[in-house]
N, C-alpha and C positions, 0 to 999 in steps of 0.2 A: 318490350325488348327481351329476348331470351337471356337467361343468366350467363350462358357462355359468351354471348355478344357483349353483355355488360362488362364481363371480365376482360375481354379483349380491348374494349374502349378504355377501361381503367388502366390497363398496362401501357397502352399507347399514349395516354394523356400525360404530357410532361410536367404539368403544373400540379404538384402533389400537395403543396402547402397553401393555406389561406392567403399568405402574403404574395406568393407567386401568382395566384389567381386574381388577387386585387390588382397587381401590376399589369397582368395581361388584359384585364378589362380597361384600365386606364389607357394603356398604349393603343388598344384597339379602337376605342371611341375617339381618341384624339386623331388618330390616323384617318378614320372615317371622315371626320370633319375636315381634315386637310384635303382629302381627295375631292371634296365637293368644290374646291377652288377651281377645278378644271371645267366646271359647268359652262362658263361663257366661251370656252375656246373655239368650239365649232361655230358658234354664232359669230364670233369675231372674225374667224377665217372667211366665212361665206359672205359677210357684209363687206369686208375689205376686197374680196374677189369681185363682188358686184360693182364695187367702185373703181375697178380697173387695175388693181395691184396684181403683179405676177406672183408666182409661188415663192420665188426667192425674196421678194419684198415682204410678203407676209411672214416668212421665216425670220426676217430682220426684226419685225415687230416683237415676235416672241423671244428672240435672242435678247433684245433690250430688257424685256420684262423678266428675264432669267438672271440678270446681273445679281440681284440679292442672293440667289442660290449659289453663286460662284464665290462669294466672300463669307461663307458660313464660318470659316475658322475665326474671323474677327468676333463673331457672336460667342463662339466657344471660349475665346480668350477672355472676353468681358465677363462671362458667367463664371469661369474658373477663378479669375483673379479678384473680381470686384463684386462682393455681395450687395444686393439692393434691398434695403429695409431688412437687413439681417438674414437674407436668404439668397442662395446662389441660383436656384432654379425657379421657385414658385413666383416670386415677385416679378421677375422678367417675363415669366409665362403669362401672367395676367395682363401685363402691359402690352406685350406684343400681340396677343389675341385681340385686345381692344383696338390696336392700330389697324389690324387687318379688317376687322368688322367696320371701323369707321371709314376707311378708304373705299370699301365695297359699297357702303350705303351712299356715299357721295356719288359714286359712279351710277348707282341705281336711281338717283334722284332725277337723272335725265338732263341735267343742265349742260352736260358736255356732249350730248349725243345730237348730232345734226342729221337730218334726212337729205340735206343737199349734197352736192359733190364734195369730195374730200379736199379739194383745193380752194374752197371758198375764201380762206385767208391764207394766201400763198406765203409760206415761210422759206421756201427754197432750200431745203435741208439736203445735204449729201451724207449718206451713211454707207459705209463699206463699199465705196466706189460707185454707188448708184444714186442718181439725182432724183429727188422726190418733190413734187408739188404738194406740200403737206398742209392740211388745214389745222387750225388751232384745236379743234375738237379731238383730232387724232393725237396730237402732241400731248395735250392734257390727259387724254385717256391713257396713253402709254405711261405717263408719270404716275397717275393714281393706281393703275394696275400694277405697276412696279412697286409702289408703296404698299399695296396689299400683299404682294409677294414678299416684301421685306418682313412684314409681321409674321407671315406663315413660315418663312425660312428660319427666322429666329426661334419660333415655337418648335419647329422640327428639330433644330439643334438641341434644344433643352430636352425634348422627349427622347431623342436618341442618346443623349448623355445619361439620362436615367436608365434607359434600356441597357447600355453597356455597364454602368455602375452596378446595377442589380442583376443583370443577366450573366455576365461572364463569371463571377464567383459561384453562381449556381449552375453553370454549364447550360444556360438557357438562352444564349444570344440567338441561336437559330430558331428556337421555338417562339421566343418573343417576336422576332421579325416575321415569322410565319403569321402570327396573329395580326401584327400591324398591317402586313401587306394583304392578308385576306380581307381585312376591314376596309382598307383603302380601295381594294378592288371591288368590294360590294358597292362602295360609293361610285366606282367607275360604271357599274351596271346602271345606276340611276343617272349618272352623267350621260351615258350613251342614249338612254331613252329620253330623258328630259332635255339634254342638249340637242338631240336631233329634232325634237318638237320645237324648241325655241329657235333653232337655226332655220327651220322651215318657215316659221313666222317672222324671222329676222327681229326677234324680241331681245335686244341688248339690255333694256331696262329690267325685264323680268329675270334674265340670266344673272345680272349683277346683284339684284335684290336677294335672290335665293342663295347665291354664293356667300353673301355677306352675313347670313344668319348663322352659318356653321362655326365660325370662330367663337361665337357666343356659347356654343355647346362646349367647346374646349375650356372656356372660362369656368363653367359649372363643374366640369370634371376636375380642374385644378383645385377649386375650392373644396371639393368633396374627397378627393383621393390623394392629392400630393401632400406628403408629410416628410419633412426634413428638419434636421437640427439647425439651430441658429448658427450663423457663421460670421466671423469678423475678418476684415482685411488687415490682419496683424502682420508684422514684419516676418515672423517665423514662418507663418503659413505661405506668405508670398514667396519667400526664399525657397521653401520646399517645392512649391508648385513650379517655380522657375527652374529649379534643378531637374525636375521631372521632364520639363519641356526640352532643356538642353540635352538630356540623355536621349530623349526620343528623336530629336533632330539628327543625332549621329547614328541612329539605328538603321542598318541597311535594309532590314526586312520591310520597314514601313514605307520607304521610298520605292522599293521594288514593287510592292503591292500597289502603290499609287500609280506607277507607270503602267503596270499590267491592267489595272482598271481603266486607265485613260485609253489605252490601245483598244481594249474590248469595246468600250462605249463609243469610240470615235468612228468606228466602221460606218460609212455613209448609210444613213437610214432614210426612210420615206418622209416622215414628218408631214408638213403641210402639203407637200407635193402629192401625197397619196390621195388626199381629198380632191385635188385637181384631176387625178387619174380616174377616181371613182365617179366624179361628176361629169367631166367633159368626154371621157372615152367610153365609160361603161353606162353612163346615163342614170346612175342611181339617184334617188331622191335623198334629201337631207334626213328625212325620217328613217329611211332604210339604213343609211350610213350610221346614224345613231344607234339603231337596233343592232347592227354588226358590232359596234363598240361594246354594247351591253352583253352580247353573247361571248365576246372575247373576255370581258371582265368576269363573267360568271364562271367561265372555265379557269380563269386565274385564281378564283377562290378555291377551286378544287386543287389546283397546283400548290397554293400556299398551305392548304390543309395537309397535303401529302408531304410537304417538305419538313414539317415539324417532327414527325417520327424519323424520317430519313436522316435528318441532321444529327440525330443521336445514335444512329446505327451504321451509317456508311461514312467512310473516310472522306474528308472534305476535298482532298486532291482528286479522288474518283469522281465526286460530284462536279467539280470544276471541269475536268476533262469531258465528262458526259455533256455538260452544258454547252461546251463549244461545238461538239458534234451535233447536238440537237439544234443549236442556233444556225449552223450551216444548212442543215436539211430543211428547217422551217423557212429560211430565207429563199432557198431555191424553189420551194413550193409556190411562191408568189409568181413564178413564171407562168403558171396555169390559172392564175386569178383572172378569169375572163367573163364571168357572168354571176348572177345572183347565187346559184347553187354552189359554185366553187368558192365564192366569197364567204358564204356561211360556214362551209367546212373548214377552209383554211384559217379564217379569223378565229374560229372557235378552238381549233387545235393549237394554233399559235398562242392564244391567250393562256392555255394551260401550261404548255411546255415553256413558254416565255417567262412565266412566273417562277418556275423551278430554276431556270438559269439565272434569273435576276437575284433570287434569294441566295444562291450559292456564292455569288460575288459579294453580296452585302454581308453574308456571314463571315467570309474571309476578311472583309474590312473591319468588322467588329472584333474579331479575334486578334487582329494585329495591333489594336490600339493600346498604348501604354496606360498604366494606372495613374490616377490623380488628375490626369488631363484628358479624360475621355471625351469631354465636350469639344475640346479644341481639335483633337486629331481625328475623331470620327467625322466631325464637320469638315475637316480638310479632305478626307477621303470621299465624302459625299459631294463636296464641291467639285472634285475631280470627276466623279461619276456624273453629276448633273451637267457640268461644263462639256464633257466629252459627248454626252447624249445630245445636248442642244446644238453643239457645233456639227455633229453628224447630221442632224436634221437640216441645218443650214446648207452644208455641203451637198447633201442629198437633193435638196430642192434645186440647187443650181445645176447639178448633174442632170436632173430631170428636165429643167428648162433647156439645157444645151444638147442633151443626147437622147432623151426619152426614157421610157419606163424600163424596158428590158435591159439595157446596159447598166442602169442603176441597180437592178436586182443582182446582176452578175458581179458587179464591183463590190456590192455589199457582202455577198456570200464569200467572195475571195478574201476580203479583208478579215472577215470573221474567222475563216479557216487559219489564217496566219497567226492567230492568238495561240494556237497549239505550240508554236515554236518558242513561245515565251514561258510556258508552264515550267520547264526545268529550272528556270532562273528564280522562280518564286518558291521559297522553302515552305511550302504549304504544310507538310507533315510536321516540321518543327514548330511553326506557328500554332498549329492545333494542339501539339503536345504541351506547349507552354500554357495554353489556355486551360487544358485539363489539369495540369499540375496546380494551377491557381485555384481551380474549383475543388480539388482534393484537399489542398491546404486549408481552404475555408471550411470545408466539412469537418476536418479534423479539429480545427480551432473551435467550431461550434459544439462538437461533441465533448471536448475537454471542458468548455465553459458550462455545459449543462450538467456535467458530472461533479463539478466543484460545489461543495456545500456552501450555503449562504452564511 
């Protein structure tokens, strides 16, 4: 590589210190492992479709398994308030990774997977107003898949807490999240290829077995890279943490950001309905659908890499406004999603720009979190993000069942555009300025400490 190019790379690299690089590696590998949890999703969807479930019913399955992601603030409160074996993050991290791996291995054992009809043991369950003739294997599978999600959601809260704790004082929340989402998107490339192959073969056991291996990778990363001082649940610390929570609860900016994120993510999206459209209307094979997912994910890696330098050079408010415009245009592009060629082009472009828009909103969430209770309130905002996204897929699936593909695209684009009306209510410039002041204060304190003689 030419010296000039090396200099450019060095200037754009936001991780200037060994500690920052160590944290970037930790967050990246853990997020990669987390991304591999999605490996069974395509196989689950096509197997349930084969057994007679409609798009809305499949969306209900995934909505139930998303419940652990909606109560993430509870994990943050537990971690912030109650140290486990003298640690607020590491001990919980090891425990929850083990839970995710264990649930995945039970699913992979095959004892809950039946090749027969889904209603072999009729339990007659009604969910969200829809009557299901549901077999025991499906109910138990939902339970274990949800338990696996619980372990991963708790691990995600702990990782994000460390990201905010270490990233905001260094002005690196955007850069750290770029690394995290670049790595989770690399995992999505593998999920697309591997998931498509597994879905084509209808191999649920193989999908669950592979997904169960990756929480063990996170265990190794925690043992090697997570370092934190011992903590005690003493009264003074609890009172200080509780005071921080009470202050944050009364803070306008936090709740406006939460409402803004909810509106953005709740725009009806395609979700499981899109696989029905690709399969039934366009006639795509499961392998090709998986390949499309990999192309979109590969483009997402590029988008994540681009966001790291952008986050330190462009105002966050500008990035959020651009994200909304890009989201509208990208959604409307799906009106011409009609064959293999248009699918490749649109999915690839949307993968890249979609990652840029996602990171802008996640960066806003990280910068708005109060100190000392980062785990609790970033988890709260991510629960809003995850809940809005999952509900949008559920609503989108029902719109698809009721009205078809084109009305769904138009409704989704219109709802996305309405987010522009809310931007003036969110004091993004003030939130960003406060985060920069905290970073400057930390740098000044570090400089003063280094100049003080021993």
